[in-house]
C-alpha positions in Angstrom: -0.1 0.0 -0.1 2.7 2.5 0.9 4.8 1.8 -2.5 1.6 2.3 -4.4 1.1 5.8 -2.8 4.6 6.7 -3.6 4.2 5.6 -7.3 0.9 7.8 -7.4 3.1 10.6 -6.0 6.0 10.1 -8.5 3.6 10.0 -11.4 1.8 13.1 -10.2 5.2 15.0 -10.0 6.3 13.8 -13.2 2.8 14.9 -15.0 3.2 18.2 -13.5 6.7 18.6 -14.7 5.7 17.3 -18.1 3.1 19.6 -18.3 5.1 22.3 -17.3 7.7 21.5 -19.9 5.1 21.4 -22.6 3.6 24.7 -21.4 7.0 26.3 -21.5 7.6 24.8 -24.8 4.4 26.3 -26.1 5.0 29.8 -24.7 8.6 29.7 -26.3 7.5 27.9 -29.6 4.7 30.3 -29.9 6.7 33.5 -29.1 9.3 32.1 -31.6 6.5 31.8 -34.1 5.0 35.3 -33.4 8.5 36.7 -33.7 9.6 34.9 -36.9 6.1 34.6 -38.5 6.1 35.5 -42.2 3.2 35.1 -44.8 3.6 32.3 -46.9 6.1 30.5 -45.0 5.5 27.5 -42.8 6.3 28.1 -39.1 9.3 26.1 -39.0 10.9 27.5 -42.1 10.0 30.9 -40.8 11.9 30.3 -37.4 14.7 28.7 -39.2 15.1 31.6 -41.3 14.6 34.5 -38.9 17.3 32.8 -36.6 19.9 32.6 -39.5 19.0 36.3 -40.2 19.3 37.3 -36.4 22.6 35.4 -36.0 24.1 37.3 -39.1 22.5 40.8 -38.5 26.1 42.6 -38.5 27.0 40.6 -42.1 23.7 41.5 -43.3 24.2 45.5 -42.6 28.1 45.0 -43.9 28.9 45.7 -47.6 31.2 43.2 -49.3 34.1 45.8 -50.0 34.8 49.2 -50.1 35.2 49.8 -53.8 32.2 52.2 -54.8 32.5 51.8 -58.7 29.6 50.1 -60.6 29.8 46.5 -61.6 27.5 45.2 -64.3 25.3 42.3 -63.0 23.1 40.3 -65.3 20.1 38.4 -64.1 19.2 36.0 -67.0 15.7 34.6 -67.7 14.9 31.6 -65.7 17.7 32.2 -63.2 16.7 31.0 -59.8 17.4 32.9 -56.5 20.0 30.3 -55.8 21.7 31.0 -58.9 21.7 34.7 -58.5 23.1 34.3 -54.8 25.9 32.5 -56.4 26.5 34.7 -59.2 26.7 37.8 -56.5 29.1 35.9 -54.5 31.3 35.0 -57.4 31.3 38.5 -58.4 32.2 39.5 -54.8 29.1 41.7 -54.5 28.2 39.9 -51.7 30.0 37.8 -48.7 27.4 34.9 -48.4 25.6 33.3 -51.0 23.6 31.8 -48.2 22.8 34.5 -46.5 21.3 36.4 -49.3 19.2 33.2 -50.1 18.0 33.1 -46.7 17.3 37.0 -46.6 15.1 37.0 -50.0 13.3 33.8 -48.9 12.3 35.1 -45.6 11.2 38.3 -47.1 9.4 36.7 -50.1 11.7 38.4 -52.3 12.8 35.2 -54.3 9.8 35.3 -56.4 10.2 38.9 -57.3 13.8 39.2 -58.6 13.8 40.2 -62.1 15.7 39.1 -65.3 17.7 42.1 -66.5 21.0 44.0 -66.3 21.7 45.9 -63.1 24.5 48.1 -61.8 25.8 47.4 -58.2 28.2 48.4 -56.0 30.3 46.6 -53.4 29.5 49.3 -51.1 25.8 48.3 -50.9 24.5 45.7 -48.4 22.9 42.5 -49.2 19.8 44.0 -48.1 20.0 46.9 -50.5 21.1 44.5 -53.4 18.4 42.2 -52.8 15.5 44.9 -53.3 17.5 46.6 -55.9 17.1 43.0 -57.9 13.4 43.4 -57.7 12.9 46.2 -60.3 15.1 45.8 -63.6 13.5 48.9 -65.0 15.1 51.3 -62.3 18.5 50.0 -63.4 20.6 52.7 -64.8 24.5 53.6 -65.8 25.8 56.5 -63.9 27.8 59.1 -66.4 29.4 62.2 -65.7 30.6 65.0 -67.9 32.8 67.8 -66.5 32.5 71.4 -67.8 35.4 72.4 -69.8 36.1 69.2 -71.7 36.6 69.1 -75.3 35.1 66.3 -77.2 38.3 63.9 -77.0 38.0 64.3 -73.3 34.6 63.5 -73.1 35.2 60.2 -75.3 38.3 59.1 -73.1 37.2 60.2 -70.0 33.5 59.6 -69.9 32.8 57.1 -72.3 36.2 55.0 -72.3 36.4 55.5 -68.5 32.8 54.0 -68.0 33.2 50.2 -68.1 29.2 49.8 -67.9 28.8 51.2 -71.6 28.8 49.0 -74.4 30.7 51.3 -77.0 34.1 53.1 -77.2 35.0 56.6 -76.8 35.7 56.1 -80.7 32.3 55.2 -81.3 30.6 58.1 -79.6 33.1 60.6 -81.4 31.6 59.0 -84.7 28.2 60.6 -84.0 29.4 63.8 -82.3 32.7 64.8 -84.1 33.1 66.6 -87.0 31.4 65.5 -90.2 29.0 63.6 -87.9 24.7 63.7 -88.6 23.6 66.4 -86.1 19.8 66.4 -85.7 18.4 68.9 -87.6 16.3 70.5 -85.1 19.0 70.8 -82.8 21.5 72.4 -85.3 18.7 75.0 -86.3 17.6 75.9 -82.8 21.4 76.8 -81.6 22.4 78.3 -85.0 25.1 75.8 -85.8 26.5 76.3 -89.3 26.6 74.1 -92.2 30.2 74.8 -92.5 32.5 76.5 -90.2 34.2 79.6 -90.9 37.3 77.5 -91.3 35.7 75.4 -94.2 35.5 72.2 -92.0 32.3 70.4 -91.3 30.8 71.2 -87.8 30.6 68.9 -84.7 28.7 69.1 -81.2 31.8 70.3 -79.8 30.3 72.8 -76.9 27.2 71.2 -76.6 28.4 68.2 -74.5 26.3 69.4 -71.4 28.1 69.1 -68.4 25.7 66.9 -65.7 25.3 63.6 -63.8 23.3 61.6 -66.1 21.5 58.2 -65.5 21.6 55.9 -68.7 19.6 52.9 -69.7 21.3 49.8 -70.1 22.5 48.8 -73.6 22.1 52.5 -74.7 23.9 53.3 -78.1 26.1 56.2 -79.3 23.3 57.8 -80.9 20.8 57.4 -77.9 23.6 59.1 -75.5 24.1 62.1 -77.9 20.3 62.5 -78.1 20.0 62.4 -74.0 22.8 64.8 -73.9 21.6 67.2 -76.4 18.0 67.0 -74.7 19.7 67.8 -71.5 21.4 70.8 -73.1 17.5 72.0 -74.3 16.1 71.4 -71.0 18.8 73.7 -69.2 19.2 76.4 -72.0 16.2 77.9 -71.7 14.0 80.1 -74.8 14.4 83.2 -72.5 18.2 82.5 -72.8 18.0 82.2 -76.4 16.2 85.7 -76.7 18.9 87.2 -74.2 21.4 86.0 -76.8 19.5 87.5 -79.7 19.1 90.9 -77.8 22.8 90.9 -77.7 23.1 90.2 -81.5 24.5 86.8 -81.1 23.0 83.2 -81.7 23.6 80.5 -79.3 26.3 78.9 -81.0 28.2 82.1 -80.9 27.4 82.5 -76.9 28.5 78.8 -76.4 31.8 79.5 -78.5 32.3 82.5 -76.1 31.4 80.6 -72.9 33.8 77.6 -73.9 36.7 80.3 -73.6 35.5 81.8 -70.7 35.0 78.3 -69.2 38.9 77.3 -69.7 40.0 80.8 -68.4 37.6 80.8 -65.1 39.3 79.2 -61.9 37.2 81.0 -59.4 33.3 81.1 -60.8 32.4 84.2 -59.6 35.1 85.9 -61.9 33.3 84.4 -65.3 31.0 87.6 -65.7 34.1 89.8 -65.6 36.0 87.6 -68.1 32.8 87.3 -70.4 32.8 91.3 -70.1 36.6 91.5 -71.2 36.0 89.4 -74.5 32.8 91.1 -75.3 34.5 94.5 -75.0 37.1 93.4 -77.2 34.6 91.6 -79.9 32.8 95.1 -79.8 35.9 97.5 -80.3 36.6 95.1 -82.4 40.0 93.8 -81.1 41.3 90.4 -81.2 40.5 88.1 -78.2 44.0 86.9 -77.3 42.7 83.8 -75.6 45.2 81.4 -74.4 42.6 78.5 -74.3 42.1 79.0 -78.3 46.0 78.2 -78.7 45.7 75.4 -76.4 42.8 73.9 -78.6 44.8 74.6 -81.8 47.7 72.4 -80.3 45.4 69.7 -78.8 47.6 66.6 -77.6 50.1 66.8 -80.3 52.7 68.1 -77.9 52.9 66.0 -74.6 49.9 64.0 -74.9 47.9 66.6 -72.9 44.5 68.0 -74.5 45.4 71.6 -72.8 49.2 71.8 -72.7 51.4 74.5 -71.4 52.3 77.3 -74.2 54.8 79.9 -74.9 54.9 83.3 -76.7 55.9 81.6 -79.8 52.9 79.5 -79.7 50.8 82.3 -79.8 51.7 83.9 -83.3 52.0 80.5 -84.9 56.2 80.6 -84.6 56.3 77.1 -83.2 54.1 75.4 -86.1 50.9 75.1 -84.2 48.3 73.1 -86.1 44.7 73.9 -86.6 45.7 77.9 -86.4 42.0 79.1 -87.4 41.0 78.9 -83.8 44.1 80.7 -82.8 42.7 83.9 -81.5 46.2 86.0 -81.6 46.1 85.1 -85.2 42.7 85.7 -86.0 39.9 88.2 -85.6 36.8 87.6 -84.0 35.7 84.3 -82.5 37.1 81.2 -83.3 35.3 79.0 -85.8 33.3 77.0 -82.9 33.4 76.3 -79.2 36.6 74.9 -77.9 34.8 72.7 -74.9 31.7 72.3 -73.3 31.0 75.2 -70.6 28.4 75.1 -67.8 25.2 76.6 -67.5 26.8 79.1 -65.0 29.4 80.5 -67.7 26.8 80.3 -70.3 24.8 82.9 -68.0 27.7 84.6 -67.3 28.0 85.3 -71.1 24.4 86.4 -71.4 24.6 88.5 -68.4 27.9 89.7 -68.5 28.2 93.4 -66.7 29.3 96.5 -68.4 32.8 97.1 -67.6 35.6 98.9 -69.0 38.4 95.8 -68.7 40.1 95.1 -71.8 42.8 93.0 -70.3 43.2 90.5 -67.6 46.3 88.7 -66.0 46.8 85.7 -63.5 47.0 87.3 -60.1 49.9 86.4 -57.6 48.2 84.6 -54.8 48.0 81.0 -56.5 44.4 80.7 -56.2 43.7 81.1 -59.9 42.1 84.7 -59.8 42.8 87.5 -62.0 43.7 91.0 -62.0 41.6 93.0 -64.5 43.2 96.4 -66.6 41.4 99.0 -68.8 42.4 100.4 -72.1 44.3 103.1 -70.5 46.1 100.5 -68.5 47.5 98.7 -71.4 51.0 99.3 -70.2 50.6 98.2 -66.7 49.1 94.8 -68.2 52.1 94.5 -70.5 54.6 94.8 -67.5 52.5 93.3 -64.9 54.7 90.6 -62.7 54.5 89.1 -59.6 58.0 89.4 -58.8 
C-alpha cells in the first residue's frame, strides 16, 4: 500500500513537470513563431530563416567591399534565387550566397527577382542589393561629364572611362565629331552652321552638357548623344535664347565664347568679368588673344595633354601650331566654334555679363587662380604686370 502511494506521488510530480515543460515549450515556441512569422512560410521555415538572419545581422548590414565603382550584373531569364546568390558571391558583390538566399526567402523576394541588367556596388549591403534586384527598370548607368572638356576628353574620360557602356569613345566621336550627322532640329535651334568659318564640317563641340546622367542599360552612341542634347535643351531655356538675340548673338556664338570663358575661369564668380573683357574686345573690334584657343589648336600633339602649356611663340604660330584657325592671337573675332563644353553658369555669365571698362586680365599672384583686370588706359601696366 505504501509503495502504491509513492508511485502515485511520483507520477503526479512527473505529470506536473511534463505539463510545465509542455507549457513552456508552447509559450517559447509560440513566441518564436510570433517573432519569426512571415506570410507564406511554414512556422518551421520562418523560425529557421529568422534565426539565421538574427545570427548574421552584422553581416547583413556590412557591405562586401569598399570599391564604390559600379559593376554590371546580369540576371538571365530563368535564373533561380540560388543561381543569382551564387553569381553575386562569385562577383564579390556579397560575402555569403546562403545569407542572401535566406534573406530573399524570408522576405518573400525570391519570386520577385527580375531578369535584366543591373549596376551594383560593393558598398551596397545584402539588403540593398536584394531590393535593387526586384526592379530591372530602375537600373541605370551613372555617367558624368565635366565642364571644360573638349570632345576628345568626353570620349576618353566619360565614355572609355565608363566600363558599363557597351561602346567606345571612338564610337561616340563618330556621332558627335566633325562631319557627324547632327539632329537638324538641334542644329537649327542653336544656329550651328553647315560649314565652319575655316571650311571644316561642324561638330557638337561645346554642346556636351556637363551633368550627372543616369543612362539606360544597352544605350547606343546615338541615344547617348540625343540624351545629352536633350539635357542641353532642358537647361538652356528660350529666355536665354532671347537674351542672346538681344545681344546680337545666336546660341552657337554664345557657347563659343562661353567655352573660352570656361577654360579661363578658375573662380566661378569671375566668369562674368572675364566674359565682359571678351565682349568688350569683340565690340571694339579687337582680337580676343585667348590662350585656351591656342591650347585647343595644339591639342594633344605636343605632350599628350589636351590643354598643354604654351609659350609666346605659340601665340603667333611661330612654333608650328596646327589648326591655326582657332588661334585668336592670329585671327579676328570668335574662333570657328566652341573649344569645350561650358557649364550653364558660364553660359549665363556671357549672357548677363556686366558693362565694364576692362579689356585685359592677367593671372594674379596669390596662387588661387584669380585674375587682375585692366582697362584700355592700363595697357602698359597689363603688359608689364609681374608677380616678382
